[in-house]
N, C-alpha and C positions, 0 to 999 in steps of 0.2 A: 476518191476513185469511184467511178460509176459501178454500181452493183446491179446485177441482173440475175433473176432466177429463171431456170429452165425446167419445165414440167411437161410430161406427155403421158396420156393414157396409153395402154398397151397397143391398141390398134394404130396409134399415131407415133410410136417410137421410131419407126423407119423414117417418118417425115421429119422429126426433130433432128435425127442424125444427119439427114441430107441437108437440112437447113443449117446445121452447125458447120458442116463441111463447106457449104457455099459461103458462109459468113465467118469462117474461122479466123481470118485475119483481123476482122473487126472485133469479134468476140474475145480474142486474146488480149485486147486492150482493157477489158472489163474484169472486174472480180465477179466470178460466177458461183452460184449456188444451184443445187438441183435436188429434187427428191431422189431417194435411194437408187431405184432401178434405173431410172432415166440417167442419173449421174454416172452410174457404173457403165452403162452402155456408151454414153458419150465419151468417157475416158478411154474405153476400149477402142472406139472407132475413130477418135480424133486425137489431136495433141493438146486439147484443152485441159486446163487445170480447174477443177471444181471442188467446192466444199459440198459434201453430200450430207443431206438430212435423211431422216427415215423414209421408207417407202410411203407413198400417199395414203394407202389404206391403214398404215401403222402410225399415222400422225404427221407424216411429212408435209401434207398440205397445211395443217395447222401450224407447223413449225415455220413454214414459209410466211403464213399469215402473221405470225408473231414478229417476224422481220419487218413486215409492212407496218404493223402497229407501232413499232419502235422507230419508224422512219429510216430504216437501214437499207431500203431497196429503191432503186430508180425505175425499175420496170420488171415485168414478168412476162415470159412467153409460156403460155399454158395451152398446148395443143390438146384440146378436149375431143373426146369421141362423142358427138352429139346423137349418135344412133344407138347407143347402148347405155342402159342404166348402170350406175356405179354403186357398189355397196356402201361407199363412203360419201355419198352424195351430200349429207349435211356438212361435212368438212369442206367440200368443194364450194358449196354455197356460201359458207363462212369466209372462205378466201376471197371469192368474188366480191362479197359485201365489204370486206375490210379494204379492198383496193378502191372501191367507190368511196368509202368513208374518208380515206386518206389521200384521195386523188392520185393514186399510183397507176401509172400506165400499165395496161393489161392487154396483151394480144392473145386471141384464142384461135387464130387460124394463120396459115402461112402468109397470106397477104398483109394482115395487120402486124404479124411478127417482123416482116421486112421493114415496114414503116417505123416500127418501134426501134429496131436496131439501127436503122439509118438515121432516125431522129435523135437518138442519144449521141450519135457521132458528131452532131453539129455543135 
């Protein structure tokens, strides 16, 4: 089954919820994982079932990265806030790097997220 991770920085959480609502029918066909707070909000606001990891600053980004390293993810939607520094920036950089190393699809904005979700459906 296709496995996708959903992650969003605090300022982007409304965007990922709207994205999930818009693509809910397609996302229901995937096995979904998410970082803690993003996952909690998605489960509260949609009918999606998700496996929740820790919050990003508490190691969730690294946990998602471990899934990539084990070739257990087909893609990641990570709506990042490019205008704010993040306290856990080294973890974010590690996640982006491991996606490149393992050639895992990574979307960091809504336009690329739509392409990723639609591309996985084909």
